[in-house]
N, C-alpha and C positions, 0 to 999 in steps of 0.2 A: 615414816618415810614415804609410804604409799600415799597417793593423792586421794583415795577414797576407801571406804570400808564396805564390805559386803555384809548384808544382813543374813543371819543364819539362826537356826534353832537346833540345839543339840540335846543329847540325852542328859538328864540331871545327874549330878554327882553329889556325894556326901561332903558336906562342908565341915571344916574344923571350926572350933570355937574362935570367935574373933579376938584380936588382941588390941587393947586400947592403951593410949598414954593418958591416963586419967587426969594428970596435972594440966593438960592443955584441953580444957573443955568448958565452954561457956554457953553451950546450947542447952535449952530446957530439956528436962527428961523426956517429955513427949516428942520433941523434935529429934532427939537422939534415937528414940525407938523407931521413928519413921525412917530416918536415914539408914539405920541398920537393916530394917526390913527391906528397903529398896536394894541395898547392896547384896544381901543374902539371897533374895528372891531372883535377882538378875543373874547372879552366879549359878544358882541352881537351875534356872531355865536355859542357860546357854552352855553350861558345862565348863565355863572358864575357871581355871584352877584358883586364882586369887585376885584380889583387888586391894590397893592401898589408896586411902582417901585423905584429903586435907580440905577443910572448909575454913574460909576466911569470912568473918562477919564483923562489921564495924571497923574494918581495916586491921583486924588482928586475927591470928590463927585461933579459931574457936574449937576445932575438933581435929584429931588425928586418929585414924583407925585402920586396921588391916584385917582382912577376912580371907579364909580359905588356906590353900596350900601353896607355898612358894616353891616347893619341890614335891613330886609324887614318889620318887624312889631315889634316895630314902625320903620318907615323908617328913616334911618340915613346914611348920606353920608360918604363914606370912607375918611379918612384924613391921610396924610403921617406919623403923629406921632403915629398912632395906632399900637399895637403890634399883629402880626399874629404868629400863631404857625408855626415853620419852620421844624417840623418833623425830618427826618433823616439827614438834614443838621447839626443837633446837633452833629452828629458823629464826624465831624472834630474838634469840640471843645474837645470832649472826647479824641481823638487821640492827640491833642496838649497838653492836661493835662498829658498824659502818657509821651510824649516827654519832657515836663518840669521836670517831676519826674526823668527821665533818666539823664537829665542835672544836677540835684541835687544829683545824685549818689544813689538814693533810689531804683532804679530798672534798668534793662536792657531790651531792646526790645527782646533780645534772651533768656531771662529767661524763664524757663518752668512755666506755670501758677500754677503748683503744689507748687511753692514757696509761693503763697498766698492762693490758693484754692485747696488743695491736694485731696479733695474727688470727684472731677469732673472726668468724663470719660477720661481715657488716659491722665491725666493732666501732667504726666512727659514727654509726647511726643509732647506737643503743646506749642508753644511759644507765648508770648504776641504779637509779630509781626504778627503771623498768625491770632489771633482773631481780630486784627485791620484791616486786609486785607481780611476778609471773606474766608480764606483758611484753617481754623481749622477743619471743618467738623461737628461742632455742629448744630443740627437741629434748624431752625428758629421757634421761638414761635409765630410769627405773620406774616404769608404769605398772609392772607386774605386782601382784599380791603374793608373791613367793620369791625365793632366791634362785634365779637361773644358774646353771652350772658355772658359767664364766665368772659369776660374782663370788664364787667360793675361793677364787684365787686373789692374791693381793694386787693392788693397783695404786697408782698415784693420781693426784688431781690432774696433773699434766696429761696423763694418758686418757683420762675421762674426757677432757676438753679436746684433745686431738681427735677423738673418735666422734663425739657428739656436738661439739661447739664449732666445728669447721665444716659441718654439713650446711646445705641451704636451710634457711629458716622455715619453720612451719607456717608462719604468717608474718606480715609486715609489722615492725615494732609499733606497739601502742594500739593496734587495731583489734586485738582479741585478748582474752584472759585464758591461759592454759597452764595448768600446774606443771612446773618444771624443776626437778631437783638439780638439773644442770646449771640453772641460773645461780643457785646458791653455792655450787662448787666455784663458779666464777667469783662470787662475792667473797668466799673464803680466801681465794688466791689474792684478791685485791686487798683484803685486810692484812695478809702477811707481807705483801709488797709495800703497803703504805706505812705499816707500823714497824717493820723490820724484825718481828718476832713471830713464832708459830701461833696459829689461831688459838689453840687451847690456852697457851700462856697469856695471850692478850685477854681472853675472856676471864681467866682466873684473876689476873691483876686488876682489871678495871670493872669487873662485874661481880664475880663470885665472892671474892674477899671483902669488898666494901659492903655487900649485902649479907654477909655472914652465912653464905651458902657453902658450908664446910665439907660436904660429902659428895660433891659432883665429881664424876669420873668420865674420862674419854674412852669409850669402848672401841674406838676405831684404831687409834694409834698403837695402844698397848694390847689390843685384841683381848681385853679382859671382859668376861661376861658380867652382866649385871648380877646382883646378889641372888634373885630368884632364878629358877630355870625357865627359859622361854619355851612355849609349847605351840604346836600346830596340830591340825587334824586333816585327814584325807576323807572328805565327805562327812559321814556321821560315824566314822571309825573312832578308835580310842585316841586319847591324847598321846602325841609323840614329841620327844625333844626336838626343837626346831634347829636347823643348821645355822651356823654363825657366818655372817658375811665375811669375806676376806678383808684384811686390813686395807684401809684407804677408801672404801666405797661409801662410807657414811659422811665423813668429813664435816663440812659446814652445813650440810643438809640434814644431818640426823645423828651426830656422834655422841650425844650426851646421855648419861644415866644419872639419876639422883633420887633421893627419897621425896615423897610427896611434900614433906615439910619444907625442903629447900625450894621446890617449885612454888609453893605458897609464899615464901619470902620474896621471890621475884614478883609474884602477883601483887603483893603489898607495895613493892616499889613502883609498880605501874599505877596503883591507886593513889599513892602519895606523891608520885612524880619526883622521887628522891634521888634518882641516879642521873638522868638526862635533864637538859634544859626544857622548859615547857614547850618551846617551839619544836624541839625534836620529838617529843611525845605527840604533838599535834600532827606532825608529818607521818609518824609511824601509824597513828590510829585514824587517819583520814583515808577513805576509800579512793582508789584511783578511778578516774573517769576515762573511758576509752575514746578513741578518735571520733566515734559516732555518737558520743554523748551518753552512752550507757554506763552505769556504775559497775565496777568489777566486784564490789562487795569485799574488797581486800585492800589492806593498807600495805605496810612494809613488814612482811613476815608474819602478819596476823590477819585473821578474818575480821571484818567490821560489819556489824549488823544490829538489828533491833530484835531483841528476844524478850518475850513476856512484857512488852511495853517499856523496856529499859535498854540503854545503849550497852552493847556487849562487844568485848574483844575476845576472840577465841581461836583455838587451833586444835586439831587432832594430830596424833602421831602414830606411826607404825614402822617398826623394823622387824626383822625375823624373830618371832616368838613373843612380841610385845605390842600392845596398843595402849594409847593414852588419850586423855582429853583434858584440856585446860580452858576453863570458862570464867571470864572476869567481867564484872559489872562495875567499872571504875567509879561511876557517879554515885553508886549505891554502897561502895566500899565492901563489896561481896565478891567471893570467888569460890569455885569448886575445882579441885584437882582429883582426877581419877586415873590410876595407873593399873594396868592388868598385864598378866603374863601369858597371853595367847594372841597370835596374830590372826588377821583376816576375819575379825568378828567385831561387832559394834557395841560390846558390853560397856566399855568405858564411857562412850557417848551417851548410851541409854541411861546409865546411872547418873551422870552429871545432869542430864536434861530433866530427870525426875526429881533430883534433889533441889535444883535451882529454885523452882517456885516456892518451896517450903521456906526459903530464906527471906522471902518478901512478905511472909505472913505477919500480920501485926501481933504484938505481944498480947493484946486483949482478945485474940481470936477464939479463946475457949468459950467466952460468952456467946459469940456469934455461932460457933459450932453447936452449942447446946440448943440455941433457938432454932437453927436450921434443922437439926436432928429431930426436934420435937415436931416441926412442921412435916418432915418426911414420915415420921411414925403416924401422924394423923392421916396423911394421904394413903398410907397402907390400909387404913380403915375407911377411906373415903370421906374423911372429915377435914375441915380447916377452920381455924379461928379467923374469921373475916376481918376482925378489927386490926389484924397485923398487916393487911394488904391495902393497896391503893384501889381506886375504883376500876382502873384498867385491869389490874390483876384479878380482882374479884369477878370481872366479866370473863376472864380467861378460865377461871375455875367454875365452869358450868356444871350442872348435875351430871351431864354425860362425861365431862372430863374427870370428875371425882369418881365416877363408877369405873372408868378406864384405869385411873391410878390405882384404885383398890384392887382391881382384877389383875393388874400386872405386878404391883409391888407387894401386895399382901402375902402371896404364897412364898416370898423370899424369907419371911420370918425376921428375926432380930439381926441387925447388922453387926458384923464382927468389929468394924471400926467406922468412924465418921470423922473426917479430918479436912480442914480448910487447906487448900493447896495453892491458891493464887488470890491476889487482891490487886485491883487497879481502879482508876477513875475514868469515866467516860460519860459525856452528855449530862453532867451534873449528878450522876449516880455513882455509887460505889459498887463495883462488880466483885463478887466473890465466887470462887469455884471450890466445891467440896467433893472429895472422893469417898464413896460409900462402898465398903467391901463386905461381900458375903462369901460363903465357902466356895462357891463355883462361879461367882460373877462379881464384877466391879461396875458401879454406876457413877455418873458424874452429875452433880447438882449445880446448875448455873443460876445465881441469884443476883438481882440488881436492886439496890436500896436507895430510896430518895433521901435528901438531907434531913427530913423530919423523922426518918426511921421506918417509914412505911415501905413495904416491899412491893416493887413494881413488876418484878419477874421472879418466878421460881419454876425452873424446868428441870426435868430429869431425863437422862439418856444413858445408853450403854457407853461405858468408857472405852475408848479405843486403845 
């Protein structure tokens, strides 16, 4: 629900053994180990109680796994079938509902919102497209990373709009991008008025049921908690159960809870374009351009960007006690879902960002890893096989360079692991990144290889 996450470091905690659904796994054993290490290490470093992951590869669910504790008292291990609140990731479902209604001819994205809600500030000047892209100018009713006292009480969408959508706008429509949950409350009201049914009913009928998302719940209307307990911290203090927002506050901006598997099914529908018409997906996934020509890097309910050299559709989510990250690479048929049960911490995003590069690694990477590791071990001794390198690279590896490599790398001893983490093409060369882990240090190797197999670049630096 919140627009941003604060980075924090917390005391480590003891993790329970992970629970996997072994029948849904097509990842290689090496990749599964790397994914598990990332999840466990991130939870240990941040103190977040649990995480539930889903990985989509080649357009299919390739891995489901849960780690840590869904509840601390009584202690209960996290399981993949548990439903976590997904917070603002709910917004893409709201946007999809609007697009479905547009396909049905019941509204247009360029309709002024005054068609449905004439009493809101400057309603004749603001389009449905602008409220879905955070460019309308309505003030956000929940910018805080905690639950203010007034939000513990129940509310209605109408009361939220009376208080926040009848104020003067924060900026003229279309001139700025500013995250606003208020805009999605407006969108939810429009869906109900245009369809004639409650929002969650519309979503269930037209999205969840067709996609086989069988375990989605609305934690706003029935005030039911997600299956895990949501937690918070005061500073570096112990984990405490997080308070639950009053009924009505989440609505179309963040009301959904579901297992990671169900969110992965939604991601597959984005990849396959199986629910909406192609033109609707294009509108959802095209970044809005502001009046000054600057890209908002945001479509309709989703962030739009380039990550790791690939087109990415993404969004984070946060409500009291929960954070989540959904990262989809539609052209590559890859997605990562990470759900966690602590708020105001970036663990879900960290896990997703670390896993994503692994999914682009080529299947034959083990041979490249072996060769790159052998070069690294040679540099630890101040030696290289110059037949492996281009003339340029051999010039780079002067005697002084080899002495420096040996002096810096040699004392580290044998690496605990050496793994390829990224691969891309640039300038006619193949770029590969390798992570080298030692007991108290991690290094990154950046390698560029010519089409004939000769290595043009091999550099080593501390991994950030």
